[in-house]
C-alpha positions as CSV (number, residue, x, y, z in Angstrom):
1,M,64.8,84.8,50.3
2,A,61.8,84.9,48.0
3,G,58.2,85.0,49.3
4,I,55.6,82.7,47.8
5,N,53.4,85.6,46.6
6,D,56.2,87.7,45.0
7,F,58.2,84.9,43.4
8,A,58.4,85.6,39.6
9,V,56.5,82.9,37.7
10,R,54.7,83.0,34.4
11,V,51.1,82.2,35.3
12,P,48.9,81.8,33.4
13,S,51.2,79.9,31.2
14,P,50.8,80.4,27.4
15,L,48.3,78.5,25.4
16,V,49.3,77.9,21.7
17,E,47.4,76.1,19.0
18,L,49.5,73.3,17.3
19,R,48.8,73.1,13.5
20,D,49.6,69.8,12.0
21,E,48.7,67.8,8.9
22,T,47.7,64.8,10.9
23,L,45.4,66.8,13.2
24,D,43.8,68.6,10.2
25,R,43.2,65.3,8.4
26,C,41.5,63.8,11.4
27,G,39.4,66.9,12.3
28,I,41.1,67.6,15.6
29,R,42.3,70.9,17.1
30,L,45.1,70.6,19.6
31,Y,46.4,73.3,21.9
32,I,49.5,73.1,24.0
33,K,49.6,74.6,27.5
34,R,53.2,75.7,27.9
35,D,53.6,75.1,31.6
36,D,57.3,74.5,30.9
37,L,57.6,78.3,30.6
38,I,56.3,79.0,34.2
39,H,59.9,79.2,35.6
40,P,63.2,78.0,34.2
41,D,64.1,76.0,37.4
42,I,60.7,75.1,38.8
43,P,58.7,74.6,35.7
44,G,55.2,73.4,35.0
45,N,53.4,70.9,37.2
46,K,56.4,71.1,39.6
47,W,55.5,74.7,40.5
48,R,51.8,74.0,40.7
49,K,52.5,71.0,43.0
50,L,55.1,72.7,45.2
51,K,53.7,76.2,45.7
52,Y,51.2,75.3,48.4
53,N,53.7,72.9,50.0
54,I,56.2,75.8,50.2
55,A,53.6,77.9,51.9
56,A,52.7,75.1,54.4
57,A,56.4,74.5,55.2
58,K,56.9,78.3,55.9
59,E,53.8,78.3,58.1
60,Q,55.2,75.4,60.1
61,N,58.6,77.2,60.4
62,A,60.3,74.2,58.7
63,T,63.9,74.7,57.7
64,S,64.4,71.5,55.8
65,L,62.5,69.7,53.0
66,L,62.9,66.0,52.4
67,T,61.6,64.2,49.3
68,F,62.0,61.1,47.2
69,G,62.7,60.3,43.6
70,G,64.5,58.3,40.9
71,A,67.8,59.3,39.5
72,Y,66.2,61.2,36.6
73,S,63.4,62.8,38.7
74,N,62.3,66.3,37.6
75,H,60.7,66.6,41.0
76,I,64.1,66.1,42.7
77,R,65.5,68.9,40.5
78,A,62.6,71.2,41.3
79,T,62.7,70.6,45.0
80,A,66.4,71.4,45.0
81,A,65.6,74.7,43.3
82,V,62.9,75.5,45.8
83,G,65.5,75.1,48.5
84,H,67.8,77.5,46.7
85,Y,65.1,80.2,46.1
86,F,63.1,79.9,49.3
87,D,66.0,79.2,51.8
88,F,65.3,75.6,52.8
89,R,67.8,72.9,53.4
90,T,66.9,70.1,51.0
91,I,67.4,66.3,51.2
92,G,66.8,64.1,48.2
93,I,66.3,60.4,48.9
94,I,67.2,58.6,45.6
95,R,66.0,55.2,44.7
96,G,68.8,52.7,44.2
97,E,72.6,53.0,44.4
98,E,74.8,56.0,43.8
99,H,76.4,56.1,40.4
100,L,79.3,58.5,39.7
101,P,79.7,60.8,37.9
102,L,76.2,62.1,38.7
103,N,73.8,62.3,35.8
104,P,72.7,65.9,34.8
105,S,69.5,65.8,36.9
106,L,71.3,64.9,40.2
107,D,74.3,67.1,39.4
108,Y,71.9,70.0,39.0
109,A,70.2,69.1,42.3
110,A,73.5,69.0,44.1
111,S,74.6,72.3,42.6
112,M,71.5,73.9,44.1
113,G,72.5,72.7,47.5
114,M,70.5,69.4,47.8
115,R,72.0,66.7,50.0
116,L,71.6,63.4,48.1
117,S,71.2,60.1,49.9
118,Y,70.4,56.7,48.5
119,L,68.0,54.0,49.5
120,D,68.1,50.5,48.3
121,R,65.1,49.5,46.2
122,A,63.6,47.2,48.9
123,S,63.6,50.0,51.5
124,Y,62.5,52.5,48.9
125,R,59.3,50.5,48.4
126,N,58.6,51.1,52.1
127,K,59.7,54.7,52.1
128,T,56.5,56.0,53.7
129,S,56.5,53.5,56.5
130,P,57.0,54.9,60.1
131,E,60.1,52.8,60.4
132,V,61.8,54.3,57.4
133,L,60.7,57.9,58.1
134,N,61.9,57.6,61.7
135,E,65.3,56.4,60.5
136,L,65.4,59.4,58.1
137,R,64.6,61.8,61.0
138,D,67.3,60.2,63.1
139,T,69.8,60.8,60.2
140,F,68.7,64.2,59.0
141,G,66.8,65.8,61.8
142,E,63.3,67.2,61.5
143,F,62.0,68.0,58.0
144,Y,58.8,68.9,56.1
145,L,58.0,65.8,54.1
146,I,57.1,66.1,50.4
147,P,56.1,62.8,48.8
148,E,57.6,61.3,45.7
149,G,56.6,63.5,42.7
150,G,55.2,66.1,45.1
151,S,51.8,64.4,44.9
152,N,49.7,65.2,48.0
153,E,46.5,67.1,48.8
154,L,48.3,70.5,48.5
155,A,49.7,69.5,45.2
156,L,46.3,68.6,43.8
157,A,45.0,72.0,44.9
158,G,47.7,73.7,42.8
159,C,47.0,71.5,39.8
160,K,43.3,72.0,40.1
161,E,43.8,75.7,39.2
162,L,45.3,74.9,35.7
163,P,42.0,74.4,33.7
164,H,40.7,77.7,34.9
165,E,43.5,79.4,33.0
166,I,42.3,78.0,29.7
167,G,40.2,80.6,27.9
168,I,38.9,78.3,25.1
169,N,36.2,75.6,25.1
170,F,37.9,72.1,25.0
171,D,36.8,68.5,25.3
172,V,39.8,66.7,26.6
173,I,42.9,67.8,28.5
174,C,46.0,65.5,28.4
175,C,49.0,65.3,30.7
176,A,51.9,62.9,31.4
177,C,51.8,60.8,34.6
178,G,54.5,59.7,37.0
179,T,52.7,59.6,40.3
180,G,49.3,60.8,39.0
181,G,49.0,63.9,41.1
182,T,48.8,66.3,38.2
183,L,46.0,64.3,36.5
184,A,44.1,64.0,39.8
185,G,44.2,67.7,40.3
186,I,43.5,68.8,36.8
187,A,40.4,66.5,36.6
188,A,39.0,68.2,39.7
189,G,39.2,71.6,38.0
190,L,37.2,70.6,34.9
191,K,33.8,71.8,33.8
192,P,30.9,69.3,33.3
193,G,31.4,67.4,30.0
194,Q,35.2,67.8,29.9
195,R,37.6,64.9,30.6
196,A,41.2,64.5,31.6
197,L,43.4,61.9,30.0
198,G,46.8,60.8,31.5
199,F,49.6,59.0,29.8
200,S,51.7,56.9,32.1
201,A,55.5,57.2,31.6
202,L,55.9,54.0,33.7
203,K,55.8,50.4,32.5
204,G,52.9,48.6,34.2
205,G,51.3,51.9,35.2
206,D,47.8,50.4,35.7
207,F,48.4,50.8,39.5
208,L,48.1,54.6,39.0
209,R,44.3,54.2,38.6
210,N,44.0,53.3,42.2
211,D,46.6,55.9,43.3
212,I,44.8,58.7,41.5
213,A,41.4,57.7,42.9
214,S,42.9,57.6,46.4
215,L,44.5,61.0,45.9
216,Q,41.2,62.5,44.9
217,R,39.4,61.0,47.8
218,R,41.9,62.4,50.2
219,A,41.9,65.9,48.6
220,F,38.3,66.3,47.5
221,G,36.3,63.7,49.3
222,G,35.7,61.5,46.3
223,D,36.7,60.3,42.8
224,T,35.6,62.9,40.2
225,G,35.1,60.1,37.6
226,N,36.0,62.4,34.7
227,W,39.5,61.0,33.9
228,S,41.2,58.0,32.5
229,I,44.8,56.9,31.9
230,E,46.6,55.3,28.9
231,C,49.4,52.9,29.9
232,E,50.6,51.7,26.5
233,F,52.9,54.5,25.6
234,H,55.7,54.2,28.1
235,M,58.3,53.2,25.4
236,G,60.0,50.7,27.7
237,G,59.4,52.2,31.1
238,Y,60.4,55.2,33.2
239,A,63.5,57.0,32.0
240,R,63.6,54.6,29.0
241,R,63.4,55.4,25.3
242,N,63.5,53.7,22.0
243,H,64.2,54.7,18.4
244,E,60.5,55.2,17.7
245,L,60.3,57.8,20.4
246,D,63.5,59.5,19.3
247,D,62.3,59.7,15.7
248,F,59.1,61.2,16.9
249,I,60.9,63.8,19.0
250,D,63.1,64.8,16.1
251,S,60.2,65.0,13.7
252,F,58.1,67.1,16.2
253,E,61.0,69.5,16.6
254,R,61.4,69.9,12.9
255,S,57.7,70.6,12.4
256,H,56.9,72.7,15.5
257,K,60.2,74.1,16.7
258,L,59.8,72.6,20.2
259,R,62.0,69.9,21.7
260,L,60.0,67.6,23.9
261,D,61.2,66.2,27.2
262,W,61.7,62.5,26.4
263,I,61.0,61.2,30.0
264,Y,57.4,62.4,30.2
265,V,56.1,64.9,27.6
266,A,57.3,63.2,24.4
267,K,55.5,59.9,25.5
268,M,52.3,61.9,26.1
269,M,52.5,63.7,22.7
270,Y,53.3,60.4,20.9
271,G,50.3,58.9,22.6
272,I,48.0,61.7,21.6
273,F,49.0,61.5,17.9
274,S,48.6,57.7,18.0
275,L,45.1,58.0,19.4
276,V,44.2,60.7,17.0
277,E,45.2,58.5,14.1
278,M,43.3,55.5,15.6
279,G,40.1,57.6,15.7
280,R,39.8,57.6,19.5
281,F,38.8,61.3,19.5
282,S,35.6,62.4,17.6
283,R,36.0,64.6,14.6
284,G,35.6,68.2,15.7
285,S,37.1,67.6,19.2
286,T,39.4,70.2,20.8
287,L,42.3,68.8,22.9
288,V,44.7,70.6,25.3
289,A,48.1,69.0,26.0
290,V,50.0,70.2,29.1
291,V,53.7,70.5,28.5
292,T,54.9,70.1,32.0
293,G,58.6,70.6,31.4
């Protein structure tokens, strides 16, 4: 069983400048923060969000972790891996109905020992209600609860550490958003004058603005006010893609030898390049893009 302090992770994660004709023409410098290289099974923002939750669960002598997610959730995968490496029983409550065979994400989670259970979409919307949580405890016994996407106060504390690893001066740091916890935490770790920009992977992601502000109030006592979110680059919605995004992923890989995750990271990177070409960033700006895995 691994201990939280001696678990082998690559932190700080590498920071690499991305050289590109579009960026040069628009006078923008872009660095990528390779959080996807932190750990092969618990990469990027998943490790940052989960590490303090792991410690808290250990302190409470919890033996089971329960969390929520969609059928393609990277968080579900990462929580299953946490159970494997840190000796927890894990339960994943999946939105919607079971579909067999399992997709690669859920198949991986099951292979790591996670017990998968399914919740109809109406009940899933009320997943944090006392009634639903009590039913889950009746079914699975006591557990340490990790919210969907891992986004709670402990997760924000982990993400807040990310900007302090960046040894260059930058103006804007960008990340993809599912629940908004990563953006909320990163923004709290910025220096004066720096800003955080999130890219929603969800269609209709405007609700995230309220969620992020609420997360910051709970974790830090107030909204930091140094962040914003773009909601127009979802490419059809969560776990959806189109030919435009696929073409961008292929082109990016040819140019930069990096295959982008299509659910989150590719949508962020597509959004960054779109905003660069639209002139949304001042010439001479330095950006950092977090590759969360």
